[in-house]
All heavy atoms as TSV, in Angstrom:
chain	resi	resn	atom	element	x	y	z
A	1	MET	N	N	12.891	-3.940	-11.501
A	1	MET	CA	C	12.168	-4.512	-10.400
A	1	MET	C	C	11.065	-3.548	-9.959
A	1	MET	O	O	11.282	-2.355	-9.857
A	1	MET	CB	C	13.118	-4.781	-9.238
A	1	MET	CG	C	12.398	-5.228	-8.008
A	1	MET	SD	S	13.383	-5.290	-6.481
A	1	MET	CE	C	14.876	-6.041	-6.983
A	2	LYS	N	N	9.889	-4.093	-9.698
A	2	LYS	CA	C	8.774	-3.274	-9.236
A	2	LYS	C	C	8.838	-3.110	-7.721
A	2	LYS	O	O	9.266	-4.005	-7.007
A	2	LYS	CB	C	7.442	-3.905	-9.622
A	2	LYS	CG	C	7.152	-3.832	-11.088
A	2	LYS	CD	C	5.747	-4.308	-11.349
A	2	LYS	CE	C	5.369	-4.025	-12.781
A	2	LYS	NZ	N	3.952	-4.304	-13.011
A	3	LYS	N	N	8.393	-1.941	-7.267
A	3	LYS	CA	C	8.380	-1.635	-5.835
A	3	LYS	C	C	6.990	-1.151	-5.430
A	3	LYS	O	O	6.334	-0.435	-6.177
A	3	LYS	CB	C	9.394	-0.540	-5.512
A	3	LYS	CG	C	10.810	-0.904	-5.839
A	3	LYS	CD	C	11.539	-1.298	-4.620
A	3	LYS	CE	C	12.989	-1.604	-5.007
A	3	LYS	NZ	N	13.787	-1.960	-3.906
A	4	LEU	N	N	6.575	-1.532	-4.234
A	4	LEU	CA	C	5.312	-1.099	-3.668
A	4	LEU	C	C	5.573	0.143	-2.827
A	4	LEU	O	O	6.461	0.144	-1.980
A	4	LEU	CB	C	4.729	-2.217	-2.792
A	4	LEU	CG	C	3.417	-1.936	-2.087
A	4	LEU	CD1	C	2.305	-1.653	-3.088
A	4	LEU	CD2	C	3.045	-3.108	-1.198
A	5	LYS	N	N	4.795	1.199	-3.073
A	5	LYS	CA	C	5.007	2.455	-2.361
A	5	LYS	C	C	3.674	3.086	-1.987
A	5	LYS	O	O	2.675	2.903	-2.670
A	5	LYS	CB	C	5.772	3.446	-3.241
A	5	LYS	CG	C	7.166	3.010	-3.597
A	5	LYS	CD	C	7.850	4.040	-4.451
A	5	LYS	CE	C	9.234	3.554	-4.853
A	5	LYS	NZ	N	9.898	4.482	-5.733
A	6	VAL	N	N	3.694	3.855	-0.901
A	6	VAL	CA	C	2.556	4.675	-0.506
A	6	VAL	C	C	3.038	6.118	-0.505
A	6	VAL	O	O	4.005	6.462	0.173
A	6	VAL	CB	C	2.020	4.293	0.886
A	6	VAL	CG1	C	0.881	5.224	1.282
A	6	VAL	CG2	C	1.556	2.844	0.914
A	7	ASN	N	N	2.368	6.954	-1.279
A	7	ASN	CA	C	2.709	8.374	-1.338
A	7	ASN	C	C	2.125	9.043	-0.099
A	7	ASN	O	O	0.908	9.189	0.034
A	7	ASN	CB	C	2.137	8.992	-2.614
A	7	ASN	CG	C	2.499	10.437	-2.765
A	7	ASN	OD1	O	2.590	11.191	-1.807
A	7	ASN	ND2	N	2.680	10.853	-4.006
A	8	LYS	N	N	2.991	9.448	0.826
A	8	LYS	CA	C	2.550	10.038	2.094
A	8	LYS	C	C	1.828	11.371	1.887
A	8	LYS	O	O	1.015	11.758	2.716
A	8	LYS	CB	C	3.754	10.252	3.017
A	8	LYS	CG	C	4.521	8.993	3.343
A	8	LYS	CD	C	3.836	8.201	4.412
A	8	LYS	CE	C	4.726	7.038	4.841
A	8	LYS	NZ	N	4.324	6.481	6.102
A	9	ASP	N	N	2.112	12.060	0.802
A	9	ASP	CA	C	1.438	13.331	0.529
A	9	ASP	C	C	-0.015	13.123	0.104
A	9	ASP	O	O	-0.846	14.000	0.296
A	9	ASP	CB	C	2.169	14.117	-0.561
A	9	ASP	CG	C	3.546	14.582	-0.099
A	9	ASP	OD1	O	3.729	14.815	1.119
A	9	ASP	OD2	O	4.436	14.711	-0.949
A	10	LEU	N	N	-0.312	11.957	-0.462
A	10	LEU	CA	C	-1.678	11.663	-0.903
A	10	LEU	C	C	-2.479	10.866	0.124
A	10	LEU	O	O	-3.712	10.918	0.129
A	10	LEU	CB	C	-1.647	10.886	-2.224
A	10	LEU	CG	C	-1.072	11.606	-3.432
A	10	LEU	CD1	C	-1.041	10.672	-4.637
A	10	LEU	CD2	C	-1.878	12.853	-3.747
A	11	CYS	N	N	-1.802	10.131	0.991
A	11	CYS	CA	C	-2.477	9.271	1.966
A	11	CYS	C	C	-3.264	10.118	2.965
A	11	CYS	O	O	-2.752	11.083	3.528
A	11	CYS	CB	C	-1.452	8.414	2.709
A	11	CYS	SG	S	-2.186	7.328	3.952
A	12	ILE	N	N	-4.531	9.732	3.183
A	12	ILE	CA	C	-5.381	10.428	4.156
A	12	ILE	C	C	-5.633	9.579	5.402
A	12	ILE	O	O	-6.512	9.881	6.199
A	12	ILE	CB	C	-6.712	10.878	3.526
A	12	ILE	CG1	C	-7.480	9.676	2.980
A	12	ILE	CG2	C	-6.466	11.946	2.454
A	12	ILE	CD1	C	-8.910	9.983	2.519
A	13	SER	N	N	-4.905	8.500	5.551
A	13	SER	CA	C	-4.989	7.612	6.713
A	13	SER	C	C	-6.379	7.013	6.896
A	13	SER	O	O	-6.823	6.802	8.017
A	13	SER	CB	C	-4.575	8.351	7.995
A	13	SER	OG	O	-3.278	8.857	7.873
A	14	CYS	N	N	-7.053	6.709	5.799
A	14	CYS	CA	C	-8.402	6.135	5.898
A	14	CYS	C	C	-8.362	4.706	6.425
A	14	CYS	O	O	-9.329	4.228	7.002
A	14	CYS	CB	C	-9.132	6.208	4.572
A	14	CYS	SG	S	-8.579	5.017	3.331
A	15	GLY	N	N	-7.251	4.011	6.225
A	15	GLY	CA	C	-7.081	2.672	6.753
A	15	GLY	C	C	-7.620	1.558	5.885
A	15	GLY	O	O	-7.631	0.402	6.305
A	16	ALA	N	N	-8.077	1.863	4.678
A	16	ALA	CA	C	-8.621	0.824	3.799
A	16	ALA	C	C	-7.580	-0.255	3.515
A	16	ALA	O	O	-7.875	-1.445	3.619
A	16	ALA	CB	C	-9.133	1.431	2.500
A	17	CYS	N	N	-6.380	0.131	3.196
A	17	CYS	CA	C	-5.334	-0.855	2.878
A	17	CYS	C	C	-4.872	-1.595	4.123
A	17	CYS	O	O	-4.699	-2.815	4.106
A	17	CYS	CB	C	-4.162	-0.182	2.170
A	17	CYS	SG	S	-3.340	1.112	3.125
A	18	VAL	N	N	-4.694	-0.878	5.215
A	18	VAL	CA	C	-4.236	-1.492	6.460
A	18	VAL	C	C	-5.289	-2.463	7.000
A	18	VAL	O	O	-4.965	-3.565	7.437
A	18	VAL	CB	C	-3.898	-0.413	7.513
A	18	VAL	CG1	C	-3.523	-1.046	8.838
A	18	VAL	CG2	C	-2.768	0.483	7.020
A	19	GLY	N	N	-6.541	-2.067	6.947
A	19	GLY	CA	C	-7.614	-2.913	7.445
A	19	GLY	C	C	-7.810	-4.170	6.616
A	19	GLY	O	O	-8.034	-5.255	7.150
A	20	ALA	N	N	-7.720	-4.039	5.305
A	20	ALA	CA	C	-7.954	-5.169	4.409
A	20	ALA	C	C	-6.730	-6.078	4.282
A	20	ALA	O	O	-6.876	-7.288	4.144
A	20	ALA	CB	C	-8.364	-4.668	3.029
A	21	PHE	N	N	-5.548	-5.503	4.327
A	21	PHE	CA	C	-4.324	-6.265	4.071
A	21	PHE	C	C	-3.235	-5.937	5.094
A	21	PHE	O	O	-2.176	-5.398	4.749
A	21	PHE	CB	C	-3.836	-5.984	2.647
A	21	PHE	CG	C	-4.904	-6.137	1.612
A	21	PHE	CD1	C	-5.432	-5.031	0.959
A	21	PHE	CD2	C	-5.408	-7.389	1.302
A	21	PHE	CE1	C	-6.429	-5.171	0.017
A	21	PHE	CE2	C	-6.416	-7.540	0.363
A	21	PHE	CZ	C	-6.932	-6.432	-0.280
A	22	PRO	N	N	-3.466	-6.279	6.373
A	22	PRO	CA	C	-2.489	-5.912	7.415
A	22	PRO	C	C	-1.144	-6.621	7.285
A	22	PRO	O	O	-0.170	-6.180	7.878
A	22	PRO	CB	C	-3.195	-6.320	8.714
A	22	PRO	CG	C	-4.169	-7.367	8.299
A	22	PRO	CD	C	-4.609	-6.994	6.900
A	23	GLU	N	N	-1.082	-7.671	6.473
A	23	GLU	CA	C	0.206	-8.335	6.274
A	23	GLU	C	C	1.069	-7.596	5.258
A	23	GLU	O	O	2.263	-7.859	5.153
A	23	GLU	CB	C	0.007	-9.798	5.847
A	23	GLU	CG	C	-0.646	-9.973	4.500
A	23	GLU	CD	C	-2.167	-9.801	4.470
A	23	GLU	OE1	O	-2.797	-9.601	5.515
A	23	GLU	OE2	O	-2.724	-9.840	3.365
A	24	ILE	N	N	0.464	-6.620	4.552
A	24	ILE	CA	C	1.185	-5.877	3.522
A	24	ILE	C	C	1.369	-4.408	3.909
A	24	ILE	O	O	2.389	-3.802	3.600
A	24	ILE	CB	C	0.446	-5.963	2.173
A	24	ILE	CG1	C	0.301	-7.431	1.755
A	24	ILE	CG2	C	1.166	-5.160	1.087
A	24	ILE	CD1	C	-0.581	-7.646	0.540
A	25	PHE	N	N	0.366	-3.824	4.592
A	25	PHE	CA	C	0.393	-2.407	4.939
A	25	PHE	C	C	0.266	-2.214	6.445
A	25	PHE	O	O	-0.322	-3.029	7.134
A	25	PHE	CB	C	-0.766	-1.666	4.249
A	25	PHE	CG	C	-0.708	-1.713	2.751
A	25	PHE	CD1	C	-1.415	-2.674	2.053
A	25	PHE	CD2	C	0.058	-0.818	2.035
A	25	PHE	CE1	C	-1.372	-2.738	0.665
A	25	PHE	CE2	C	0.121	-0.863	0.650
A	25	PHE	CZ	C	-0.592	-1.829	-0.030
A	26	GLU	N	N	0.806	-1.105	6.930
A	26	GLU	CA	C	0.712	-0.731	8.334
A	26	GLU	C	C	0.715	0.784	8.430
A	26	GLU	O	O	1.045	1.473	7.469
A	26	GLU	CB	C	1.894	-1.304	9.121
A	26	GLU	CG	C	3.226	-0.718	8.686
A	26	GLU	CD	C	4.425	-1.401	9.330
A	26	GLU	OE1	O	4.240	-2.279	10.172
A	26	GLU	OE2	O	5.563	-1.024	8.969
A	27	PHE	N	N	0.341	1.299	9.598
A	27	PHE	CA	C	0.458	2.734	9.826
A	27	PHE	C	C	1.841	3.027	10.379
A	27	PHE	O	O	2.331	2.321	11.262
A	27	PHE	CB	C	-0.601	3.234	10.811
A	27	PHE	CG	C	-1.978	3.316	10.217
A	27	PHE	CD1	C	-2.990	2.499	10.665
A	27	PHE	CD2	C	-2.257	4.213	9.202
A	27	PHE	CE1	C	-4.257	2.568	10.116
A	27	PHE	CE2	C	-3.519	4.292	8.638
A	27	PHE	CZ	C	-4.530	3.465	9.098
A	28	GLY	N	N	2.461	4.078	9.862
A	28	GLY	CA	C	3.767	4.505	10.343
A	28	GLY	C	C	3.621	5.424	11.539
A	28	GLY	O	O	2.514	5.712	11.999
A	29	GLU	N	N	4.730	5.907	12.038
A	29	GLU	CA	C	4.729	6.822	13.183
A	29	GLU	C	C	4.001	8.122	12.880
A	29	GLU	O	O	3.528	8.799	13.785
A	29	GLU	CB	C	6.167	7.105	13.618
A	29	GLU	CG	C	6.839	5.906	14.245
A	29	GLU	CD	C	8.243	6.206	14.718
A	29	GLU	OE1	O	8.609	7.385	14.858
A	29	GLU	OE2	O	8.984	5.234	14.947
A	30	ASP	N	N	3.886	8.461	11.594
A	30	ASP	CA	C	3.189	9.678	11.188
A	30	ASP	C	C	1.695	9.434	10.967
A	30	ASP	O	O	0.981	10.304	10.492
A	30	ASP	CB	C	3.814	10.242	9.916
A	30	ASP	CG	C	3.768	9.267	8.749
A	30	ASP	OD1	O	3.271	8.129	8.911
A	30	ASP	OD2	O	4.238	9.636	7.659
A	31	ASP	N	N	1.221	8.242	11.344
A	31	ASP	CA	C	-0.183	7.830	11.183
A	31	ASP	C	C	-0.618	7.745	9.727
A	31	ASP	O	O	-1.809	7.757	9.428
A	31	ASP	CB	C	-1.132	8.745	11.967
A	31	ASP	CG	C	-0.959	8.583	13.461
A	31	ASP	OD1	O	-0.679	7.449	13.908
A	31	ASP	OD2	O	-1.093	9.579	14.186
A	32	ARG	N	N	0.307	7.663	8.822
A	32	ARG	CA	C	0.024	7.438	7.399
A	32	ARG	C	C	0.340	5.984	7.077
A	32	ARG	O	O	1.205	5.363	7.702
A	32	ARG	CB	C	0.868	8.342	6.507
A	32	ARG	CG	C	0.796	9.802	6.811
A	32	ARG	CD	C	-0.474	10.390	6.284
A	32	ARG	NE	N	-0.481	11.810	6.633
A	32	ARG	CZ	C	-1.331	12.657	6.175
A	32	ARG	NH1	N	-2.273	12.267	5.353
A	32	ARG	NH2	N	-1.287	13.912	6.541
A	33	ALA	N	N	-0.372	5.449	6.111
A	33	ALA	CA	C	-0.116	4.068	5.705
A	33	ALA	C	C	1.275	3.970	5.086
A	33	ALA	O	O	1.790	4.930	4.506
A	33	ALA	CB	C	-1.164	3.613	4.701
A	34	GLN	N	N	1.851	2.797	5.228
A	34	GLN	CA	C	3.128	2.508	4.589
A	34	GLN	C	C	3.152	1.027	4.253
A	34	GLN	O	O	2.453	0.223	4.865
A	34	GLN	CB	C	4.306	2.885	5.474
A	34	GLN	CG	C	4.377	2.125	6.773
A	34	GLN	CD	C	5.476	2.652	7.692
A	34	GLN	OE1	O	5.881	3.804	7.610
A	34	GLN	NE2	N	5.972	1.794	8.567
A	35	ALA	N	N	3.940	0.694	3.251
A	35	ALA	CA	C	4.073	-0.699	2.850
A	35	ALA	C	C	5.048	-1.399	3.784
A	35	ALA	O	O	6.110	-0.868	4.092
A	35	ALA	CB	C	4.574	-0.786	1.416
A	36	LYS	N	N	4.679	-2.582	4.236
A	36	LYS	CA	C	5.588	-3.401	5.030
A	36	LYS	C	C	6.626	-4.046	4.115
A	36	LYS	O	O	7.724	-4.351	4.535
A	36	LYS	CB	C	4.828	-4.513	5.755
A	36	LYS	CG	C	3.998	-4.058	6.912
A	36	LYS	CD	C	3.366	-5.265	7.579
A	36	LYS	CE	C	2.609	-4.908	8.816
A	36	LYS	NZ	N	2.023	-6.106	9.461
A	37	LEU	N	N	6.243	-4.271	2.863
A	37	LEU	CA	C	7.095	-4.930	1.881
A	37	LEU	C	C	7.314	-3.999	0.703
A	37	LEU	O	O	6.382	-3.361	0.252
A	37	LEU	CB	C	6.402	-6.186	1.335
A	37	LEU	CG	C	5.687	-7.107	2.295
A	37	LEU	CD1	C	4.808	-8.072	1.522
A	37	LEU	CD2	C	6.713	-7.881	3.104
A	38	GLU	N	N	8.513	-3.905	0.212
A	38	GLU	CA	C	8.743	-3.193	-1.045
A	38	GLU	C	C	8.571	-4.154	-2.205
A	38	GLU	O	O	7.954	-3.821	-3.201
A	38	GLU	CB	C	10.137	-2.569	-1.083
A	38	GLU	CG	C	10.262	-1.303	-0.299
A	38	GLU	CD	C	11.587	-0.606	-0.555
A	38	GLU	OE1	O	12.463	-1.161	-1.259
A	38	GLU	OE2	O	11.744	0.511	-0.052
A	39	GLU	N	N	9.126	-5.337	-2.055
A	39	GLU	CA	C	8.998	-6.367	-3.075
A	39	GLU	C	C	7.824	-7.253	-2.696
A	39	GLU	O	O	7.729	-7.714	-1.565
A	39	GLU	CB	C	10.284	-7.180	-3.178
A	39	GLU	CG	C	11.463	-6.350	-3.644
A	39	GLU	CD	C	12.733	-7.170	-3.730
A	39	GLU	OE1	O	12.660	-8.369	-4.045
A	39	GLU	OE2	O	13.796	-6.594	-3.475
A	40	VAL	N	N	6.926	-7.458	-3.638
A	40	VAL	CA	C	5.695	-8.193	-3.366
A	40	VAL	C	C	5.824	-9.643	-3.830
A	40	VAL	O	O	6.099	-9.894	-5.004
A	40	VAL	CB	C	4.506	-7.523	-4.089
A	40	VAL	CG1	C	3.224	-8.289	-3.841
A	40	VAL	CG2	C	4.369	-6.073	-3.637
A	41	PRO	N	N	5.619	-10.594	-2.912
A	41	PRO	CA	C	5.631	-12.000	-3.328
A	41	PRO	C	C	4.473	-12.268	-4.290
A	41	PRO	O	O	3.420	-11.626	-4.196
A	41	PRO	CB	C	5.435	-12.776	-2.022
A	41	PRO	CG	C	5.613	-11.803	-0.925
A	41	PRO	CD	C	5.403	-10.443	-1.482
A	42	SER	N	N	4.654	-13.199	-5.177
A	42	SER	CA	C	3.634	-13.462	-6.198
A	42	SER	C	C	2.292	-13.839	-5.591
A	42	SER	O	O	1.245	-13.506	-6.149
A	42	SER	CB	C	4.106	-14.546	-7.167
A	42	SER	OG	O	4.393	-15.737	-6.466
A	43	ASP	N	N	2.281	-14.471	-4.417
A	43	ASP	CA	C	1.010	-14.857	-3.805
A	43	ASP	C	C	0.271	-13.684	-3.161
A	43	ASP	O	O	-0.868	-13.822	-2.733
A	43	ASP	CB	C	1.217	-15.988	-2.786
A	43	ASP	CG	C	2.034	-15.568	-1.582
A	43	ASP	OD1	O	2.940	-14.725	-1.713
A	43	ASP	OD2	O	1.765	-16.102	-0.485
A	44	LYS	N	N	0.892	-12.514	-3.098
A	44	LYS	CA	C	0.260	-11.313	-2.532
A	44	LYS	C	C	-0.070	-10.272	-3.604
A	44	LYS	O	O	-0.640	-9.230	-3.303
A	44	LYS	CB	C	1.174	-10.664	-1.485
A	44	LYS	CG	C	1.486	-11.548	-0.315
A	44	LYS	CD	C	0.265	-11.766	0.535
A	44	LYS	CE	C	0.616	-12.602	1.756
A	44	LYS	NZ	N	-0.569	-13.093	2.431
A	45	LEU	N	N	0.253	-10.553	-4.844
A	45	LEU	CA	C	0.070	-9.572	-5.913
A	45	LEU	C	C	-1.396	-9.179	-6.106
A	45	LEU	O	O	-1.712	-8.001	-6.282
A	45	LEU	CB	C	0.663	-10.102	-7.216
A	45	LEU	CG	C	0.742	-9.121	-8.362
A	45	LEU	CD1	C	1.494	-7.859	-7.966
A	45	LEU	CD2	C	1.406	-9.760	-9.565
A	46	GLU	N	N	-2.305	-10.134	-6.045
A	46	GLU	CA	C	-3.728	-9.818	-6.211
A	46	GLU	C	C	-4.212	-8.890	-5.089
A	46	GLU	O	O	-4.973	-7.949	-5.335
A	46	GLU	CB	C	-4.553	-11.096	-6.235
A	46	GLU	CG	C	-6.023	-10.845	-6.524
A	46	GLU	CD	C	-6.827	-12.118	-6.669
A	46	GLU	OE1	O	-6.253	-13.182	-7.012
A	46	GLU	OE2	O	-8.034	-12.050	-6.441
A	47	GLU	N	N	-3.756	-9.125	-3.875
A	47	GLU	CA	C	-4.131	-8.268	-2.756
A	47	GLU	C	C	-3.596	-6.852	-2.942
A	47	GLU	O	O	-4.275	-5.874	-2.640
A	47	GLU	CB	C	-3.638	-8.871	-1.444
A	47	GLU	CG	C	-4.336	-10.168	-1.098
A	47	GLU	CD	C	-3.700	-10.896	0.061
A	47	GLU	OE1	O	-2.564	-10.558	0.453
A	47	GLU	OE2	O	-4.343	-11.816	0.580
A	48	VAL	N	N	-2.384	-6.734	-3.438
A	48	VAL	CA	C	-1.800	-5.416	-3.697
A	48	VAL	C	C	-2.624	-4.672	-4.753
A	48	VAL	O	O	-2.932	-3.491	-4.591
A	48	VAL	CB	C	-0.325	-5.543	-4.146
A	48	VAL	CG1	C	0.188	-4.241	-4.733
A	48	VAL	CG2	C	0.531	-5.977	-2.973
A	49	MET	N	N	-3.008	-5.364	-5.803
A	49	MET	CA	C	-3.818	-4.724	-6.846
A	49	MET	C	C	-5.180	-4.296	-6.294
A	49	MET	O	O	-5.683	-3.223	-6.633
A	49	MET	CB	C	-3.984	-5.662	-8.038
A	49	MET	CG	C	-2.692	-5.923	-8.766
A	49	MET	SD	S	-1.950	-4.356	-9.301
A	49	MET	CE	C	-0.283	-4.839	-9.556
A	50	ASP	N	N	-5.762	-5.093	-5.409
A	50	ASP	CA	C	-7.033	-4.712	-4.771
A	50	ASP	C	C	-6.853	-3.469	-3.909
A	50	ASP	O	O	-7.716	-2.585	-3.891
A	50	ASP	CB	C	-7.570	-5.858	-3.913
A	50	ASP	CG	C	-8.126	-7.008	-4.736
A	50	ASP	OD1	O	-8.356	-6.837	-5.956
A	50	ASP	OD2	O	-8.327	-8.098	-4.160
A	51	ALA	N	N	-5.738	-3.384	-3.195
A	51	ALA	CA	C	-5.462	-2.212	-2.365
A	51	ALA	C	C	-5.278	-0.967	-3.219
A	51	ALA	O	O	-5.785	0.105	-2.882
A	51	ALA	CB	C	-4.220	-2.448	-1.508
A	52	ILE	N	N	-4.583	-1.110	-4.341
A	52	ILE	CA	C	-4.381	0.023	-5.245
A	52	ILE	C	C	-5.722	0.519	-5.768
A	52	ILE	O	O	-6.006	1.724	-5.754
A	52	ILE	CB	C	-3.443	-0.371	-6.411
A	52	ILE	CG1	C	-2.028	-0.564	-5.889
A	52	ILE	CG2	C	-3.489	0.666	-7.532
A	52	ILE	CD1	C	-1.064	-1.187	-6.880
A	53	GLU	N	N	-6.573	-0.394	-6.194
A	53	GLU	CA	C	-7.889	-0.026	-6.722
A	53	GLU	C	C	-8.796	0.552	-5.635
A	53	GLU	O	O	-9.628	1.410	-5.918
A	53	GLU	CB	C	-8.553	-1.240	-7.361
A	53	GLU	CG	C	-7.885	-1.678	-8.643
A	53	GLU	CD	C	-8.478	-2.956	-9.218
A	53	GLU	OE1	O	-9.599	-3.338	-8.831
A	53	GLU	OE2	O	-7.797	-3.574	-10.059
A	54	GLY	N	N	-8.623	0.106	-4.385
A	54	GLY	CA	C	-9.476	0.553	-3.301
A	54	GLY	C	C	-9.037	1.825	-2.606
A	54	GLY	O	O	-9.776	2.385	-1.800
A	55	CYS	N	N	-7.849	2.298	-2.916
A	55	CYS	CA	C	-7.342	3.515	-2.267
A	55	CYS	C	C	-8.098	4.730	-2.802
A	55	CYS	O	O	-8.048	5.016	-4.004
A	55	CYS	CB	C	-5.845	3.669	-2.516
A	55	CYS	SG	S	-5.157	5.130	-1.715
A	56	PRO	N	N	-8.782	5.479	-1.925
A	56	PRO	CA	C	-9.592	6.604	-2.400
A	56	PRO	C	C	-8.792	7.786	-2.939
A	56	PRO	O	O	-9.337	8.627	-3.647
A	56	PRO	CB	C	-10.395	7.008	-1.161
A	56	PRO	CG	C	-9.568	6.559	-0.011
A	56	PRO	CD	C	-8.877	5.306	-0.482
A	57	THR	N	N	-7.505	7.844	-2.638
A	57	THR	CA	C	-6.688	8.969	-3.104
A	57	THR	C	C	-5.587	8.550	-4.075
A	57	THR	O	O	-4.721	9.363	-4.399
A	57	THR	CB	C	-6.050	9.708	-1.915
A	57	THR	OG1	O	-5.193	8.798	-1.216
A	57	THR	CG2	C	-7.109	10.268	-0.974
A	58	ASP	N	N	-5.609	7.292	-4.503
A	58	ASP	CA	C	-4.585	6.773	-5.419
A	58	ASP	C	C	-3.174	6.951	-4.869
A	58	ASP	O	O	-2.228	7.236	-5.600
A	58	ASP	CB	C	-4.690	7.430	-6.799
A	58	ASP	CG	C	-6.001	7.113	-7.488
A	58	ASP	OD1	O	-6.493	5.982	-7.333
A	58	ASP	OD2	O	-6.534	7.999	-8.175
A	59	ALA	N	N	-3.021	6.752	-3.555
A	59	ALA	CA	C	-1.719	6.941	-2.908
A	59	ALA	C	C	-0.806	5.729	-3.049
A	59	ALA	O	O	0.391	5.844	-2.817
A	59	ALA	CB	C	-1.926	7.255	-1.422
A	60	ILE	N	N	-1.360	4.587	-3.427
A	60	ILE	CA	C	-0.568	3.359	-3.501
A	60	ILE	C	C	-0.139	3.107	-4.942
A	60	ILE	O	O	-0.951	3.198	-5.859
A	60	ILE	CB	C	-1.380	2.151	-2.990
A	60	ILE	CG1	C	-1.855	2.407	-1.554
A	60	ILE	CG2	C	-0.537	0.879	-3.051
A	60	ILE	CD1	C	-2.874	1.389	-1.076
A	61	SER	N	N	1.125	2.776	-5.111
A	61	SER	CA	C	1.614	2.431	-6.453
A	61	SER	C	C	2.495	1.197	-6.369
A	61	SER	O	O	3.089	0.901	-5.344
A	61	SER	CB	C	2.394	3.596	-7.059
A	61	SER	OG	O	3.555	3.867	-6.309
A	62	TYR	N	N	2.527	0.486	-7.472
A	62	TYR	CA	C	3.388	-0.690	-7.622
A	62	TYR	C	C	3.946	-0.605	-9.021
A	62	TYR	O	O	3.271	-0.915	-10.006
A	62	TYR	CB	C	2.577	-1.967	-7.403
A	62	TYR	CG	C	3.380	-3.240	-7.503
A	62	TYR	CD1	C	4.431	-3.478	-6.628
A	62	TYR	CD2	C	3.087	-4.196	-8.444
A	62	TYR	CE1	C	5.171	-4.632	-6.708
A	62	TYR	CE2	C	3.819	-5.372	-8.532
A	62	TYR	CZ	C	4.866	-5.578	-7.651
A	62	TYR	OH	O	5.596	-6.733	-7.739
A	63	GLU	N	N	5.167	-0.125	-9.122
A	63	GLU	CA	C	5.733	0.160	-10.441
A	63	GLU	C	C	7.245	0.040	-10.434
A	63	GLU	O	O	7.853	-0.083	-9.383
A	63	GLU	CB	C	5.313	1.558	-10.884
A	63	GLU	CG	C	5.687	2.627	-9.905
A	63	GLU	CD	C	4.960	3.944	-10.150
A	63	GLU	OE1	O	3.792	3.949	-10.502
A	63	GLU	OE2	O	5.633	4.971	-9.971
A	64	GLU	N	N	7.795	0.082	-11.629
A	64	GLU	CA	C	9.253	0.033	-11.767
A	64	GLU	C	C	9.876	1.192	-11.022
A	64	GLU	O	O	9.397	2.311	-11.063
A	64	GLU	CB	C	9.642	0.119	-13.258
A	64	GLU	CG	C	9.271	-1.102	-14.058
A	64	GLU	CD	C	9.991	-2.378	-13.643
A	64	GLU	OE1	O	11.146	-2.302	-13.199
A	64	GLU	OE2	O	9.382	-3.442	-13.772
A	65	ASN	N	N	10.932	0.894	-10.325
A	65	ASN	CA	C	11.619	1.910	-9.526
A	65	ASN	C	C	12.561	2.715	-10.389
A	65	ASN	O	O	13.181	2.305	-11.278
A	65	ASN	CB	C	12.372	1.246	-8.390
A	65	ASN	CG	C	12.863	2.244	-7.382
A	65	ASN	OD1	O	12.488	3.406	-7.397
A	65	ASN	ND2	N	13.680	1.777	-6.479
């Protein structure tokens, strides 16, 4: 099963993912982005791929756990 993750060590809190896809990403208490969903519904997969491509630090991954 694939899981959506944000690497907190790489995240710079730029907000690109949160701003573009607030139904998938949010800021945590540490002001770093985090995924609201670990498992991505098929209708949100394209948005997740756009967020991965748009992340300036490559902090977002969607891969086998």
